[in-house]
C-alpha positions in Angstrom: 2.3 30.5 -156.9 4.0 28.7 -159.7 1.8 28.0 -162.7 1.1 24.4 -163.7 0.2 23.3 -167.3 -3.3 22.2 -168.0 -2.0 18.8 -169.1 -0.2 18.4 -165.8 -3.3 19.3 -163.8 -5.2 16.7 -165.7 -2.5 14.1 -164.9 -2.7 15.2 -161.3 -6.5 14.6 -161.3 -6.0 11.2 -162.9 -3.6 10.4 -160.1 -6.4 11.2 -157.6 -8.8 8.8 -159.5 -6.1 6.1 -159.5 -5.4 6.4 -155.8 -7.0 4.6 -152.9 -8.2 7.7 -151.1 -11.2 10.0 -151.1 -10.9 13.7 -151.8 -13.3 16.5 -151.1 -13.7 19.3 -153.6 -13.4 23.0 -153.0 -16.1 25.1 -154.6 -14.3 27.5 -157.0 -16.2 30.1 -158.8 -13.6 32.7 -159.9 -9.8 33.1 -160.1 -9.5 34.3 -156.5 -11.3 31.3 -155.0 -9.2 28.9 -157.2 -6.0 30.4 -155.8 -7.3 30.3 -152.3 -8.3 26.7 -152.6 -4.9 25.7 -153.9 -3.1 27.6 -151.2 -5.2 25.9 -148.5 -4.1 22.5 -149.8 -7.2 21.3 -151.6 -6.4 18.6 -154.1 -9.3 19.4 -156.5 -11.9 22.1 -157.2 -15.2 22.2 -158.9 -17.0 24.9 -160.9 -20.7 24.1 -160.4 -23.2 24.9 -163.1 -25.6 26.4 -160.6 -22.8 28.5 -159.0 -21.7 29.7 -162.5 -25.3 30.8 -163.2 -25.4 32.7 -160.0 -22.0 34.3 -160.5 -22.4 35.2 -164.1 -26.2 35.9 -164.4 -27.6 36.2 -160.8 -30.1 33.7 -162.2 -31.5 30.5 -160.6 -30.4 27.1 -161.7 -32.9 26.7 -164.6 -30.3 25.9 -167.3 -30.2 29.6 -168.4 -26.4 30.0 -168.6 -25.1 29.4 -172.1 -22.0 27.4 -173.1 -20.0 30.5 -174.0 -20.8 32.2 -170.7 -19.8 29.0 -168.7 -16.6 28.6 -170.7 -15.7 32.2 -170.2 -15.9 31.7 -166.4 -14.0 28.4 -166.6 -11.3 30.1 -168.7 -10.8 32.8 -166.1 -10.3 30.1 -163.5 -8.1 28.0 -165.8 -5.7 30.9 -166.4 -4.6 30.9 -162.7 -5.6 27.5 -161.3 -2.9 25.5 -159.5 -5.2 22.7 -158.7 -7.3 20.4 -161.0 -10.8 21.8 -161.6 -13.8 19.8 -162.5 -16.4 21.5 -164.7 -20.0 20.7 -164.1 -21.0 20.6 -167.8 -24.6 19.9 -167.1 -26.2 18.0 -170.1 -23.5 19.2 -172.5 -25.7 22.1 -173.5 -27.7 20.1 -176.0 -27.5 17.0 -178.0 -24.5 14.8 -178.8 -23.1 17.3 -181.3 -23.5 20.1 -178.8 -21.6 17.9 -176.3 -18.7 17.7 -178.7 -18.5 21.5 -178.8 -18.8 21.7 -175.1 -15.8 19.3 -174.6 -13.7 21.2 -177.1 -14.3 24.6 -175.4 -13.9 23.3 -171.9 -10.7 21.5 -172.8 -9.3 24.8 -174.2 -10.4 26.6 -171.0 -8.1 24.3 -169.0 -10.4 22.2 -166.9 -9.0 18.8 -165.7 -12.3 17.0 -165.9 -15.9 17.5 -166.7 -19.1 15.8 -165.6 -21.8 15.1 -168.2 -25.2 14.3 -166.9 -28.2 12.4 -168.4 -30.7 14.9 -167.1 -33.3 16.1 -169.5 -32.5 19.8 -169.7 -33.9 22.4 -169.9 -36.7 20.9 -167.9 -40.0 20.8 -169.7 -42.9 22.8 -168.4 -44.6 21.1 -165.5 -41.9 18.4 -165.3 -39.3 17.8 -162.7 -35.7 18.9 -163.2 -34.7 15.3 -162.4 -36.2 13.8 -165.6 -33.6 11.7 -167.4 -32.9 11.0 -171.0 -32.8 7.4 -172.3 -29.7 5.3 -171.8 -28.9 5.1 -175.5 -28.9 8.9 -175.8 -26.8 9.1 -172.7 -24.3 6.6 -174.2 -24.3 8.5 -177.4 -23.4 11.8 -175.7 -20.6 10.1 -173.8 -19.1 8.6 -176.9 -19.3 12.0 -178.6 -17.5 13.6 -175.7 -14.7 11.0 -175.8 -14.4 11.5 -179.5 -14.1 15.3 -179.2 -11.4 15.5 -176.6 -7.8 16.1 -177.8 -5.9 15.6 -174.6 -6.8 12.1 -173.5 -5.8 13.1 -169.9 -9.0 15.1 -169.7 -11.4 13.0 -167.6 -14.9 12.6 -168.9 -17.2 11.6 -166.0 -20.8 10.4 -166.6 -23.3 11.6 -164.1 -26.7 10.2 -163.2 -29.3 10.7 -160.5 -29.5 7.6 -158.2 -32.3 9.1 -156.2 -34.9 9.0 -158.8 -34.3 5.5 -160.2 -34.5 2.0 -158.8 -31.2 0.4 -157.9 -31.6 -1.9 -160.9 -32.1 1.1 -163.2 -29.1 2.9 -161.8 -26.9 -0.2 -162.3 -28.1 -0.6 -165.9 -27.3 3.1 -166.7 -23.9 3.3 -164.9 -22.7 0.0 -166.3 -23.7 1.2 -169.8 -21.8 4.4 -169.3 -18.8 2.5 -168.0 -18.8 0.3 -171.0 -19.0 3.4 -173.3 -15.7 4.5 -171.9 -16.5 7.0 -169.1 -13.4 7.7 -167.0 -15.6 7.8 -163.9 -19.2 7.7 -162.7 -20.8 10.6 -160.7 -23.7 9.8 -158.5 -26.3 12.2 -157.1 -29.0 11.2 -154.7 -27.3 8.3 -153.0 -29.1 7.8 -149.7 -26.7 5.9 -147.5 -23.9 3.3 -147.6 -26.2 0.4 -148.2 -27.5 2.2 -151.3 -24.0 3.0 -152.5 -22.8 -0.6 -152.0 -25.5 -2.0 -154.2 -24.4 0.3 -157.0 -20.7 0.3 -156.6 -20.4 -3.5 -156.6 -21.2 -3.5 -160.3 -18.6 -0.8 -161.3 -14.9 -0.8 -161.8 -14.3 2.9 -162.7 -13.7 5.5 -160.0 -16.8 7.1 -158.4 -17.6 10.7 -157.7 -20.3 11.4 -155.2 -22.4 14.5 -154.9 -23.5 14.1 -151.3 -24.3 17.7 -150.2 -22.9 16.8 -146.8 -25.3 13.9 -146.3 -24.6 12.7 -142.7 -25.3 9.1 -143.7 -22.2 9.2 -146.0 -19.6 10.8 -143.8 -16.9 8.1 -143.6 -14.1 8.8 -146.0 -12.3 5.5 -145.4 -15.5 3.6 -146.1 -16.3 5.7 -149.2 -12.7 5.1 -150.5 -13.2 1.3 -150.0 -16.3 1.5 -152.2 -14.3 3.2 -155.0 -15.3 6.8 -154.2 -12.5 9.1 -155.1 -14.2 12.5 -155.3 -16.8 13.9 -153.0 -18.8 17.1 -153.6 -20.2 18.4 -150.3 -21.8 21.4 -152.0 -20.9 25.1 -152.6 -20.8 26.6 -149.1 -17.9 28.9 -149.9 -19.9 30.6 -152.6 -23.0 31.1 -150.5 -20.9 32.3 -147.7 -19.5 35.0 -150.1 -23.1 36.1 -150.9 -23.9 36.4 -147.2 -20.7 38.3 -146.5 -21.2 40.7 -149.4 -24.8 41.4 -148.3 -23.8 42.0 -144.7 -20.9 44.2 -145.6 -22.9 46.4 -147.9 -25.9 46.5 -145.5 -23.6 47.7 -142.7 -22.0 50.3 -145.0 -25.4 51.7 -145.8 -26.6 51.6 -142.2 -29.4 49.2 -143.0 -30.9 47.4 -140.0 -29.7 43.8 -139.4 -31.3 41.2 -141.6 -31.9 37.7 -140.4 -31.9 36.2 -144.0 -29.5 33.4 -144.5 -27.5 32.8 -147.7 -30.1 30.6 -149.2 -32.8 33.1 -148.6 -30.7 35.9 -149.9 -30.0 33.9 -153.1 -33.7 33.3 -153.6 -34.4 37.1 -153.1 -31.8 38.2 -155.6 -32.2 35.6 -158.3 -36.0 36.3 -158.5 -37.1 32.7 -159.4 -40.7 33.7 -159.3 -40.3 35.8 -162.4 -39.0 32.7 -164.3 -41.8 30.6 -163.0 -44.3 33.1 -164.4 -42.6 33.4 -167.7 -42.5 29.6 -168.0 -46.2 29.4 -167.3 -47.0 32.2 -169.8 -44.6 31.1 -172.6 -44.0 27.3 -172.2 -47.4 26.0 -171.1 -48.5 25.6 -174.7 -51.4 23.4 -175.4 -51.3 21.5 -178.7 
């Protein structure tokens, strides 16, 4: 495959955002998967934060991966990618100043776009992983991200969780992020088309939808008509790789057939119970 410059890949991604169509991401987690996705004709890939944590650390999605570890994986992909890749930059790995560092490093890694979410991470003990920061802090992070990028073709996409807020609160947040200069809005937790229509009617920037294959949102033409340009169905390819690796090694060792699916295998080998115990022991501090 002929290599494409990072700037051109960013321009290609911008063309997707400017189009009138809806595109589904390929889950890319290493150089091989990025090459496969491009060869199969995917227009865009995504490196998920949770997938990177699994691939690099074999750790659950508890905001344990560091910026440098995530950037290293993104750089490996960026060296060979022939399709635009979106980086799931989580919360920017800290405050607004940390966000600036995150943008600098991911831009150098070669990603075409990054999502920056307003989730309060790492999650506080006993709190939900869907707690959100205030709108003003979210706007500050976005403005910092825009200031830090050098190549203006790099897309900065603001992400929020529509499933934990009222429609009015989602609209307030997303409009604020749009006005701050976000190149797009990424929505998680949208229930159905009625829910999406209520939100999208207040926005002019392109939308990215993390739907996890929600059957109530399976109509690309209708999604495109509401401004959705990018859809993330999940990371089935990565979990299929986990299952295939397990089955291959199990067969090689002559171990009896196991009925565990990919999700159950992931749970077994990331050992989240250990982290829950450590959180209880070391984070449950009473003042």
